[in-house]
N, CA, C and O atoms as a DFTB+ gen file, in Angstrom:
340 C
 N C O
     1  1      -1.934     -25.411      14.350
     2  2      -2.288     -24.037      14.588
     3  2      -3.706     -23.995      15.166
     4  3      -4.625     -24.599      14.612
     5  1      -3.870     -23.307      16.239
     6  2      -5.184     -23.125      16.836
     7  2      -5.955     -22.087      16.034
     8  3      -5.409     -21.057      15.638
     9  1      -7.212     -22.367      15.803
    10  2      -8.067     -21.458      15.037
    11  2      -9.206     -21.012      15.938
    12  3      -9.779     -21.815      16.675
    13  1      -9.527     -19.737      15.873
    14  2     -10.640     -19.189      16.657
    15  2     -11.609     -18.473      15.739
    16  3     -11.209     -17.807      14.784
    17  1     -12.878     -18.618      16.040
    18  2     -13.914     -17.894      15.300
    19  2     -14.098     -16.527      15.931
    20  3     -14.137     -16.392      17.154
    21  1     -14.212     -15.518      15.084
    22  2     -14.389     -14.141      15.548
    23  2     -15.508     -13.512      14.724
    24  3     -15.509     -13.601      13.496
    25  1     -16.444     -12.888      15.394
    26  2     -17.490     -12.145      14.686
    27  2     -17.016     -10.710      14.526
    28  3     -16.606     -10.068      15.493
    29  1     -17.076     -10.214      13.294
    30  2     -16.613      -8.862      13.003
    31  2     -17.735      -8.120      12.289
    32  3     -18.365      -8.651      11.374
    33  1     -17.972      -6.903      12.716
    34  2     -18.950      -6.049      12.049
    35  2     -18.205      -5.102      11.130
    36  3     -17.282      -4.402      11.549
    37  1     -18.620      -5.088       9.861
    38  2     -17.953      -4.248       8.860
    39  2     -18.932      -3.247       8.279
    40  3     -20.109      -3.562       8.105
    41  1     -18.460      -2.042       7.977
    42  2     -19.303      -1.121       7.222
    43  2     -19.560      -1.717       5.835
    44  3     -18.755      -2.502       5.335
    45  1     -20.655      -1.351       5.235
    46  2     -21.043      -1.891       3.930
    47  2     -19.922      -1.780       2.898
    48  3     -19.711      -2.701       2.109
    49  1     -19.209      -0.663       2.901
    50  2     -18.119      -0.445       1.939
    51  2     -17.028      -1.507       2.074
    52  3     -16.576      -2.056       1.070
    53  1     -16.602      -1.799       3.300
    54  2     -15.565      -2.815       3.509
    55  2     -16.078      -4.208       3.182
    56  3     -15.361      -5.019       2.596
    57  1     -17.315      -4.483       3.561
    58  2     -17.912      -5.777       3.250
    59  2     -17.909      -6.001       1.741
    60  3     -17.545      -7.079       1.273
    61  1     -18.312      -4.987       0.984
    62  2     -18.338      -5.107      -0.477
    63  2     -16.942      -5.325      -1.047
    64  3     -16.774      -6.067      -2.015
    65  1     -15.947      -4.686      -0.455
    66  2     -14.564      -4.879      -0.912
    67  2     -14.114      -6.321      -0.663
    68  3     -13.464      -6.926      -1.516
    69  1     -14.457      -6.865       0.498
    70  2     -14.105      -8.257       0.818
    71  2     -14.793      -9.200      -0.156
    72  3     -14.173     -10.128      -0.677
    73  1     -16.072      -8.961      -0.401
    74  2     -16.822      -9.823      -1.319
    75  2     -16.252      -9.777      -2.735
    76  3     -16.162     -10.807      -3.402
    77  1     -15.874      -8.607      -3.185
    78  2     -15.297      -8.471      -4.530
    79  2     -13.967      -9.217      -4.610
    80  3     -13.713      -9.934      -5.578
    81  1     -13.127      -9.051      -3.602
    82  2     -11.822      -9.726      -3.595
    83  2     -11.989     -11.237      -3.577
    84  3     -11.300     -11.945      -4.310
    85  1     -12.894     -11.734      -2.751
    86  2     -13.045     -13.186      -2.673
    87  2     -13.624     -13.763      -3.955
    88  3     -13.306     -14.891      -4.330
    89  1     -14.466     -12.997      -4.624
    90  2     -15.031     -13.447      -5.886
    91  2     -13.959     -13.514      -6.972
    92  3     -13.868     -14.497      -7.708
    93  1     -13.164     -12.474      -7.063
    94  2     -12.113     -12.408      -8.081
    95  2     -11.043     -13.467      -7.833
    96  3     -10.572     -14.113      -8.769
    97  1     -10.661     -13.642      -6.572
    98  2      -9.553     -14.525      -6.223
    99  2      -9.999     -15.931      -5.860
   100  3      -9.164     -16.783      -5.557
   101  1     -11.314     -16.189      -5.885
   102  2     -11.861     -17.505      -5.554
   103  2     -11.350     -17.973      -4.187
   104  3     -10.818     -19.074      -4.040
   105  1     -11.533     -17.095      -3.192
   106  2     -11.088     -17.381      -1.831
   107  2     -12.233     -17.159      -0.862
   108  3     -13.263     -16.588      -1.219
   109  1     -12.045     -17.610       0.348
   110  2     -13.074     -17.422       1.373
   111  2     -12.942     -16.038       2.006
   112  3     -11.913     -15.377       1.872
   113  1     -13.994     -15.614       2.693
   114  2     -13.929     -14.350       3.437
   115  2     -12.795     -14.403       4.445
   116  3     -12.033     -13.448       4.593
   117  1     -12.693     -15.525       5.133
   118  2     -11.644     -15.663       6.154
   119  2     -10.262     -15.451       5.555
   120  3      -9.432     -14.756       6.142
   121  1     -10.005     -16.043       4.389
   122  2      -8.694     -15.886       3.759
   123  2      -8.412     -14.427       3.416
   124  3      -7.306     -13.937       3.640
   125  1      -9.407     -13.738       2.876
   126  2      -9.222     -12.340       2.497
   127  2      -8.955     -11.478       3.728
   128  3      -8.053     -10.641       3.722
   129  1      -9.731     -11.683       4.770
   130  2      -9.566     -10.881       5.985
   131  2      -8.258     -11.225       6.689
   132  3      -7.590     -10.333       7.213
   133  1      -7.883     -12.498       6.712
   134  2      -6.600     -12.892       7.311
   135  2      -5.437     -12.219       6.583
   136  3      -4.504     -11.721       7.213
   137  1      -5.504     -12.209       5.243
   138  2      -4.437     -11.557       4.479
   139  2      -4.373     -10.068       4.782
   140  3      -3.289      -9.499       4.910
   141  1      -5.547      -9.434       4.897
   142  2      -5.569      -8.008       5.217
   143  2      -4.922      -7.752       6.575
   144  3      -4.160      -6.798       6.734
   145  1      -5.223      -8.598       7.546
   146  2      -4.621      -8.435       8.874
   147  2      -3.111      -8.688       8.838
   148  3      -2.341      -7.973       9.479
   149  1      -2.700      -9.698       8.094
   150  2      -1.260      -9.961       7.982
   151  2      -0.536      -8.778       7.343
   152  3       0.546      -8.387       7.780
   153  1      -1.148      -8.217       6.308
   154  2      -0.557      -7.038       5.661
   155  2      -0.478      -5.878       6.641
   156  3       0.530      -5.174       6.701
   157  1      -1.523      -5.685       7.395
   158  2      -1.560      -4.587       8.373
   159  2      -0.445      -4.730       9.400
   160  3       0.180      -3.745       9.793
   161  1      -0.204      -5.965       9.832
   162  2       0.809      -6.201      10.858
   163  2       2.190      -6.503      10.271
   164  3       3.111      -6.853      11.010
   165  1       2.340      -6.371       8.961
   166  2       3.653      -6.468       8.329
   167  2       4.142      -7.846       7.972
   168  3       5.318      -8.003       7.644
   169  1       3.288      -8.859       8.021
   170  2       3.719     -10.199       7.624
   171  2       3.626     -10.335       6.108
   172  3       2.744      -9.741       5.488
   173  1       4.519     -11.104       5.508
   174  2       4.441     -11.300       4.055
   175  2       3.177     -12.076       3.691
   176  3       2.748     -12.958       4.435
   177  1       2.593     -11.750       2.561
   178  2       1.390     -12.433       2.094
   179  2       1.576     -12.900       0.664
   180  3       2.381     -12.352      -0.088
   181  1       0.828     -13.907       0.311
   182  2       0.840     -14.444      -1.045
   183  2      -0.033     -13.555      -1.931
   184  3      -1.203     -13.323      -1.627
   185  1       0.535     -13.067      -3.012
   186  2      -0.219     -12.270      -3.972
   187  2      -0.012     -12.881      -5.362
   188  3       1.083     -12.807      -5.920
   189  1      -1.067     -13.481      -5.916
   190  2      -0.904     -14.106      -7.218
   191  2      -0.631     -13.073      -8.313
   192  3      -1.165     -11.964      -8.294
   193  1       0.202     -13.464      -9.254
   194  2       0.468     -12.614     -10.404
   195  2      -0.727     -12.683     -11.354
   196  3      -1.628     -13.502     -11.176
   197  1      -0.722     -11.820     -12.357
   198  2      -1.787     -11.848     -13.367
   199  2      -1.828     -13.225     -14.037
   200  3      -2.904     -13.775     -14.270
   201  1      -0.656     -13.773     -14.343
   202  2      -0.567     -15.096     -14.981
   203  2      -1.154     -16.176     -14.074
   204  3      -1.874     -17.060     -14.537
   205  1      -0.841     -16.099     -12.783
   206  2      -1.357     -17.088     -11.832
   207  2      -2.875     -16.995     -11.724
   208  3      -3.567     -18.014     -11.709
   209  1      -3.386     -15.775     -11.649
   210  2      -4.841     -15.614     -11.575
   211  2      -5.512     -16.152     -12.826
   212  3      -6.548     -16.811     -12.742
   213  1      -4.929     -15.876     -13.986
   214  2      -5.496     -16.372     -15.243
   215  2      -5.504     -17.907     -15.254
   216  3      -6.473     -18.520     -15.700
   217  1      -4.424     -18.521     -14.763
   218  2      -4.355     -19.983     -14.699
   219  2      -5.413     -20.538     -13.748
   220  3      -6.034     -21.563     -14.031
   221  1      -5.613     -19.863     -12.632
   222  2      -6.630     -20.308     -11.671
   223  2      -8.031     -20.209     -12.264
   224  3      -8.839     -21.125     -12.114
   225  1      -8.313     -19.111     -12.926
   226  2      -9.629     -18.926     -13.542
   227  2      -9.847     -19.979     -14.632
   228  3     -10.934     -20.546     -14.739
   229  1      -8.826     -20.239     -15.430
   230  2      -8.942     -21.251     -16.483
   231  2      -9.202     -22.634     -15.885
   232  3     -10.013     -23.401     -16.404
   233  1      -8.507     -22.943     -14.790
   234  2      -8.698     -24.241     -14.142
   235  2     -10.101     -24.352     -13.554
   236  3     -10.721     -25.412     -13.631
   237  1     -10.600     -23.280     -12.975
   238  2     -11.962     -23.305     -12.427
   239  2     -12.996     -23.449     -13.528
   240  3     -13.990     -24.156     -13.360
   241  1     -12.771     -22.789     -14.648
   242  2     -13.674     -22.934     -15.785
   243  2     -13.668     -24.368     -16.299
   244  3     -14.721     -24.927     -16.606
   245  1     -12.483     -24.961     -16.392
   246  2     -12.363     -26.348     -16.851
   247  2     -13.045     -27.300     -15.873
   248  3     -13.657     -28.287     -16.280
   249  1     -12.934     -26.999     -14.592
   250  2     -13.537     -27.860     -13.570
   251  2     -15.054     -27.878     -13.662
   252  3     -15.687     -28.871     -13.306
   253  1     -15.638     -26.787     -14.135
   254  2     -17.098     -26.763     -14.283
   255  2     -17.556     -27.745     -15.342
   256  3     -18.609     -28.366     -15.197
   257  1     -16.777     -27.895     -16.411
   258  2     -17.161     -28.834     -17.463
   259  2     -16.650     -30.246     -17.184
   260  3     -17.188     -31.216     -17.718
   261  1     -15.610     -30.366     -16.346
   262  2     -15.046     -31.677     -16.002
   263  2     -14.684     -31.702     -14.520
   264  3     -13.535     -31.442     -14.163
   265  1     -15.653     -32.013     -13.649
   266  2     -15.395     -31.990     -12.200
   267  2     -14.256     -32.904     -11.757
   268  3     -13.655     -32.679     -10.706
   269  1     -13.957     -33.923     -12.541
   270  2     -12.849     -34.831     -12.193
   271  2     -11.492     -34.135     -12.276
   272  3     -10.509     -34.632     -11.726
   273  1     -11.431     -32.993     -12.958
   274  2     -10.164     -32.284     -13.112
   275  2      -9.835     -31.413     -11.902
   276  3      -8.764     -30.809     -11.852
   277  1     -10.741     -31.341     -10.927
   278  2     -10.495     -30.520      -9.740
   279  2      -9.271     -31.000      -8.976
   280  3      -9.020     -32.200      -8.867
   281  1      -8.522     -30.053      -8.454
   282  2      -7.349     -30.357      -7.646
   283  2      -7.498     -29.683      -6.296
   284  3      -8.243     -28.711      -6.161
   285  1      -6.799     -30.189      -5.303
   286  2      -6.784     -29.554      -3.996
   287  2      -6.106     -28.195      -4.132
   288  3      -5.115     -28.059      -4.849
   289  1      -6.647     -27.182      -3.436
   290  2      -6.083     -25.831      -3.499
   291  2      -4.620     -25.833      -3.063
   292  3      -3.805     -25.127      -3.656
   293  1      -4.277     -26.605      -2.050
   294  2      -2.889     -26.633      -1.571
   295  2      -1.948     -27.121      -2.681
   296  3      -0.828     -26.624      -2.800
   297  1      -2.390     -28.084      -3.490
   298  2      -1.567     -28.576      -4.600
   299  2      -1.408     -27.511      -5.681
   300  3      -0.312     -27.306      -6.205
   301  1      -2.507     -26.835      -6.011
   302  2      -2.463     -25.786      -7.034
   303  2      -1.547     -24.658      -6.578
   304  3      -0.709     -24.184      -7.344
   305  1      -1.707     -24.239      -5.351
   306  2      -0.905     -23.131      -4.822
   307  2       0.585     -23.488      -4.821
   308  3       1.430     -22.655      -5.149
   309  1       0.894     -24.727      -4.451
   310  2       2.288     -25.170      -4.452
   311  2       2.858     -25.141      -5.867
   312  3       4.002     -24.732      -6.066
   313  1       2.070     -25.571      -6.850
   314  2       2.505     -25.528      -8.246
   315  2       2.769     -24.094      -8.685
   316  3       3.778     -23.808      -9.331
   317  1       1.854     -23.195      -8.329
   318  2       2.016     -21.792      -8.717
   319  2       3.240     -21.175      -8.052
   320  3       3.958     -20.399      -8.682
   321  1       3.482     -21.506      -6.805
   322  2       4.665     -20.975      -6.123
   323  2       5.937     -21.480      -6.789
   324  3       6.934     -20.760      -6.851
   325  1       5.911     -22.705      -7.283
   326  2       7.070     -23.270      -7.970
   327  2       7.398     -22.529      -9.249
   328  3       8.564     -22.452      -9.637
   329  1       6.369     -21.971      -9.924
   330  2       6.585     -21.198     -11.159
   331  2       7.285     -19.887     -10.894
   332  3       7.967     -19.360     -11.773
   333  1       7.129     -19.348      -9.695
   334  2       7.714     -18.043      -9.368
   335  2       9.233     -18.108      -9.251
   336  3       9.924     -17.110      -9.456
   337  1       9.730     -19.252      -8.932
   338  2      11.174     -19.381      -8.651
   339  2      11.992     -19.473      -9.876
   340  3      13.215     -19.584      -9.796
């Protein structure tokens, strides 16, 4: 997939919303904005459940005390998607 950098100017209100979402979901600005655009254009997006978010937060907390426990995000996401089925 080709990736392009785009500079976007946001009003303070939208910027704060992006920052809050990325903080809560432990994601990058790009991921949050990409999801917003996908939603706008009608593509399906990944939305973690409350249980999934709690598991992610717990894993991040554990990683702070034991950095060796860190996993690749793609592996974690795949595990979480497997729980949904």
